[in-house]
C-alpha positions in Angstrom: -26.4 17.0 30.0 -26.4 13.7 31.8 -23.2 11.7 31.9 -24.5 9.0 29.4 -25.1 11.8 26.8 -21.7 13.4 27.4 -20.0 10.0 27.2 -21.5 9.4 23.8 -20.3 12.8 22.7 -16.8 12.1 23.8 -16.7 8.5 22.6 -17.1 9.6 19.0 -13.8 8.8 17.4 -12.6 7.4 14.1 -12.8 3.8 15.3 -16.4 4.2 16.3 -17.3 5.7 12.9 -15.4 2.9 11.1 -17.2 0.3 13.2 -20.5 1.9 12.3 -19.5 1.6 8.6 -18.5 -2.0 9.1 -21.7 -2.9 10.8 -23.7 -1.1 8.1 -22.0 -3.2 5.5 -22.9 -6.3 7.4 -26.5 -5.1 7.5 -26.5 -4.6 3.8 -25.3 -8.2 3.3 -28.4 -9.3 5.2 -30.9 -6.6 4.4 -29.9 -4.8 1.2 -32.6 -2.2 1.6 -31.0 -0.3 4.5 -29.6 2.8 2.8 -28.6 4.7 5.9 -27.8 4.0 9.5 -27.9 7.0 11.9 -27.8 7.9 15.5 -29.7 10.8 17.1 -28.9 11.8 20.6 -31.2 13.3 23.2 -30.0 16.1 25.5 -32.2 16.3 28.6 -30.8 19.8 29.5 -31.9 21.5 26.3 -34.7 19.1 25.5 -33.3 18.7 21.9 -33.0 15.6 19.9 -30.0 16.0 17.5 -28.5 14.0 14.6 -25.1 12.7 15.6 -23.3 10.2 13.4 -24.4 8.1 10.4 -23.3 5.7 7.7 -24.7 6.0 4.2 -24.1 3.9 1.2 -21.8 6.6 -0.2 -20.6 8.7 2.8 -20.7 9.1 6.5 -22.1 12.6 6.5 -25.0 13.7 8.6 -27.5 16.4 7.8 -26.0 19.4 9.6 -27.9 21.0 12.5 -30.8 18.5 12.1 -32.5 18.8 15.5 -36.0 19.2 17.0 -37.5 19.7 20.5 -38.0 16.2 21.7 -41.3 16.8 23.6 -42.9 17.7 20.2 -41.7 14.5 18.5 -44.9 12.4 18.9 -43.8 9.5 16.8 -40.4 9.2 18.5 -41.9 9.6 22.0 -44.3 6.7 21.2 -41.4 4.5 20.2 -39.4 5.4 23.3 -42.3 4.6 25.5 -42.6 1.2 24.0 -38.8 0.5 24.4 -39.0 -1.6 21.2 -37.9 -1.0 17.6 -40.7 0.0 15.3 -41.1 0.6 11.6 -42.5 4.0 10.5 -43.4 5.2 7.1 -42.9 8.7 5.8 -46.6 8.9 4.9 -47.8 8.0 8.4 -49.7 10.8 9.9 -47.7 10.6 13.1 -44.5 10.9 11.1 -45.6 13.8 9.0 -46.3 15.8 12.1 -43.0 14.8 13.9 -40.6 17.7 13.6 -37.5 15.4 13.6 -38.7 12.5 11.4 -40.6 14.4 8.7 -37.7 16.6 7.5 -35.2 13.8 8.1 -36.9 11.3 5.8 -37.8 13.9 3.3 -34.3 15.3 3.0 -32.8 11.8 2.5 -35.6 10.7 0.2 -36.5 7.7 2.3 -39.9 6.0 2.5 -39.5 4.5 5.9 -37.2 4.0 8.9 -36.9 1.2 11.4 -36.2 3.0 14.7 -34.7 1.6 17.9 -34.7 3.7 21.1 -31.5 3.8 23.1 -31.5 3.8 26.9 -28.9 3.8 29.7 -30.9 2.3 32.5 -34.1 4.4 32.6 -32.5 7.4 30.9 -33.3 7.9 27.2 -30.0 8.5 25.2 -31.5 8.7 21.7 -32.4 6.6 18.7 -30.9 4.4 16.0 -32.5 5.0 12.7 -32.3 2.5 9.8 -33.6 4.3 6.8 -34.7 2.8 3.6 -36.3 3.7 0.2 -38.0 0.3 0.1 -40.7 -0.1 2.7 -42.0 -3.4 1.3 -38.7 -5.2 2.0 -38.6 -4.4 5.7 -40.7 -7.3 6.8 -40.6 -8.9 10.3 -37.7 -11.1 9.4 -35.7 -8.2 8.0 -36.5 -6.2 11.1 -35.1 -9.0 13.3 -31.9 -9.0 11.3 -31.6 -5.3 11.6 -32.2 -5.4 15.3 -29.4 -8.0 15.8 -27.0 -5.6 14.1 -28.5 -2.7 16.0 -27.5 -4.3 19.2 -23.9 -4.5 17.8 -24.1 -0.7 17.2 -25.2 -0.1 20.7 -22.4 -2.2 22.0 -19.9 -0.3 19.8 -21.2 3.1 21.0 -21.4 2.1 24.7 -18.1 0.3 24.9 -16.2 3.5 25.7 -18.8 5.0 28.0 -17.3 3.6 31.3 -13.9 5.3 30.8 -15.4 8.5 29.5 -17.9 8.7 32.4 -14.9 8.5 34.8 -13.3 11.4 33.0 -16.5 13.4 33.1 -17.1 12.7 36.7 -13.7 14.1 37.4 -14.3 17.2 35.4 -17.7 17.6 37.0 -15.9 17.6 40.4 -13.4 20.1 39.0 -16.2 22.3 37.9 -17.7 22.3 41.4 -14.4 23.4 42.8 -14.1 26.2 40.3 -17.7 27.3 41.0 -16.7 27.9 44.7 -13.7 30.0 43.8 -14.4 32.0 40.7 -17.3 34.5 40.3 -17.1 33.9 36.5 -18.0 30.2 36.5 -21.5 29.8 37.9 -24.1 30.3 35.1 -21.2 31.5 33.0 -20.4 27.9 32.1 -23.9 27.2 30.9 -24.1 30.4 29.0 -20.7 29.6 27.4 -21.9 26.2 26.2 -25.1 27.5 24.6 -23.5 30.7 23.1 -20.7 28.6 21.7 -23.1 26.2 20.1 -25.2 29.0 18.7 -22.1 30.5 17.0 -20.9 27.0 15.8 -24.3 26.4 14.2 -24.1 29.7 12.5 -20.6 29.1 10.9 -21.1 25.4 10.2 -21.9 25.8 6.6 -18.9 28.2 5.9 -16.4 26.1 7.8 -18.0 22.7 6.8 -18.4 21.6 10.4 -20.2 18.4 11.2 -22.9 17.8 13.7 -20.4 15.9 15.8 -18.1 19.0 15.8 -21.0 21.2 16.9 -21.8 19.0 19.8 -18.2 18.7 20.9 -17.8 22.5 21.0 -21.1 22.7 23.0 -19.7 20.2 25.5 -16.1 21.4 25.7 -16.6 25.2 25.7 -17.5 25.0 29.4 -14.0 23.8 30.2 -12.2 26.8 28.6 -11.1 28.3 31.9 -10.5 25.1 33.8 -6.9 26.3 34.4 -8.1 28.9 36.9 -8.0 26.2 39.5 -4.3 26.9 39.7 -4.6 30.6 40.2 -4.3 31.9 43.9 -7.5 33.2 45.4 -6.0 36.7 46.1 -5.5 37.2 42.4 -8.5 35.2 41.0 -11.0 36.9 43.3 -9.4 40.4 43.5 -12.2 42.9 42.9 -10.0 45.7 41.6 -7.5 45.9 38.7 -4.5 43.5 38.7 -0.9 44.7 38.7 1.3 43.7 35.8 2.8 40.8 37.7 -0.7 39.6 38.9 -1.9 39.8 35.2 0.9 37.5 34.3 -0.1 35.0 36.9 -3.8 35.2 35.8 -2.8 34.6 32.1 -0.9 31.5 33.2 -4.3 29.8 33.7 -4.2 28.9 30.0 -1.0 26.8 30.3 -2.2 25.3 33.6 -5.5 24.4 31.9 -3.7 22.6 29.1 -1.6 20.6 31.6 -4.8 19.7 33.6 -6.6 18.5 30.5 -3.7 16.5 29.3 -3.4 14.9 32.8 -7.1 14.0 32.8 -7.0 12.5 29.3 -3.9 10.5 30.1 -5.3 9.3 33.4 -8.4 7.9 31.7 -6.6 6.6 28.6 -8.5 9.0 26.3 -5.6 11.0 24.9 -6.1 9.3 21.5 -9.7 10.3 21.1 -10.0 12.1 17.8 -12.0 14.9 19.3 -9.9 15.4 22.4 -8.0 17.8 20.1 -11.0 20.1 20.0 -11.0 20.2 23.8 -7.3 20.9 24.0 -7.5 23.6 21.3 -10.3 25.4 23.2 -8.4 25.4 26.5 -5.1 26.4 24.8 -6.3 29.1 22.4 -9.4 30.8 23.7 -7.4 34.0 24.5 -5.6 34.1 21.2 -6.6 36.9 18.7 -6.3 36.8 14.9 -3.9 39.8 14.8 -1.4 38.1 17.2 -2.2 40.4 20.1 -3.7 37.6 22.2 -2.0 35.1 24.6 -0.2 33.0 25.6 1.5 32.3 22.2 0.5 35.3 20.1 -1.0 33.0 17.4 -2.3 34.6 14.2 -5.0 33.9 11.6 -5.1 30.2 10.6 -2.9 29.2 13.5 -6.0 29.6 15.7 -8.4 26.7 15.2 -12.0 27.5 14.5 -13.3 26.0 17.8 -11.1 28.5 19.7 -12.3 31.4 17.6 -15.9 30.4 18.4 -15.3 30.2 22.1 -13.3 33.5 22.1 -16.3 35.4 20.7 -18.7 33.7 23.1 -16.5 34.4 26.0 -16.0 38.1 25.2 -19.7 38.6 24.6 -20.6 36.9 27.8 -18.0 38.9 29.8 -19.3 42.2 28.4 -23.0 41.6 29.0 -22.7 40.2 32.5 -22.0 42.0 35.8 -18.6 41.7 37.4 -17.3 43.0 40.8 -15.4 45.6 38.8 -18.0 46.6 36.2 -21.7 46.9 35.4 -23.1 44.8 32.5 -22.9 46.3 29.1 -26.0 46.4 26.9 -26.3 43.9 24.1 -25.9 46.8 21.6 -22.7 47.9 23.3 -21.4 44.4 23.4 -22.1 43.9 19.7 -20.5 47.2 18.8 -17.3 46.1 20.7 -17.2 42.8 18.9 -17.6 44.6 15.6 -14.8 47.0 16.5 -12.5 44.1 17.4 -13.4 42.4 14.1 -12.6 45.6 12.2 -9.2 45.6 13.9 -8.6 42.0 12.7 -8.8 40.5 16.1 -12.0 38.3 15.9 -13.3 35.9 13.3 -15.9 37.9 11.2 -18.0 34.8 10.5 -18.2 33.9 14.2 -19.2 37.5 15.1 -21.7 37.7 12.3 -23.2 34.3 13.4 -23.8 35.8 16.9 -25.3 39.0 15.4 -27.6 36.9 13.2 -28.8 34.9 16.2 -29.2 38.0 18.4 -32.7 37.0 19.7 -31.4 33.6 20.8 -28.3 35.1 22.4 -30.4 37.6 24.4 -32.7 34.7 25.5 -29.7 32.8 26.8 -28.5 35.8 28.8 -31.9 36.3 30.3 -32.5 32.6 31.2 -29.1 32.1 32.7 -28.5 35.3 34.7 -26.1 35.0 37.7 
């Protein structure tokens, strides 16, 4: 992901959602036909366009897991190329064949949408969508009013990007340092992000997870082992088994990771971001197990947040199926058998494991595409 995309992911906090609601109310005062204001973000790494945050007349929910491959979105690509807001109707041929817009408008029973592309310089960030059930009322004057408020939304979204970009630039540098030192963190980080998102999407309905939550887990899961920066090379890179004392040092990477994340958040004034808690939970709890046999705190059951349960399953699956200096990769069948055995012992979240099992084909594709 580019830094603008990541910054938007991190900048999503309660104040941003509240501002979106406030701006939506102002829009309704001027153009009563706007039933929904939404933001969809483009990820240039995966090529996906995904629903992010929205404001409706009655709620701020967003259709979960609504996404599409951007290169196939003909109507939206045309709007992006124009760099101007455009009104589209659900009945337009270009819309009925657009894999993002067609189900989006159909699900929300909207006849049209005034769509504004979002750019950071020359980089496409995504789109603002102003949905309505009354096409006839969105004339040129109404569109101008909507566009004025749309600019306010853009300002609200981008107001926090500078500080967050600074944080992300720092963590990117940290990642580079870890890549040099730790055999587990090359393609491992990319696999972890995609496997974690795959699992999160699979449990979203059961745990009532929002699209924002899914995206944050995708972004933050790659930072789960950031504390390994504090582990000496002779232990971190040791090809054979660790002694008991060395294992204790290795396990300390969790506490060191939490301290590092806290320092980064405090340095950039981002400690109050609502979703920084997801990042901290992943770093702090990704080695905890539901039966209390994990570390560092021996947490059990509901003491372990769902984001950490997700990353734990992704991390174990990736570790089993990839080669290490001390072992050959396990087959996918062997890895799934191990996950199921750990679930039967009460160590892993059954919904997370089942989500990965259900998405086996996608998981295997991730492993193949991102081999070390």
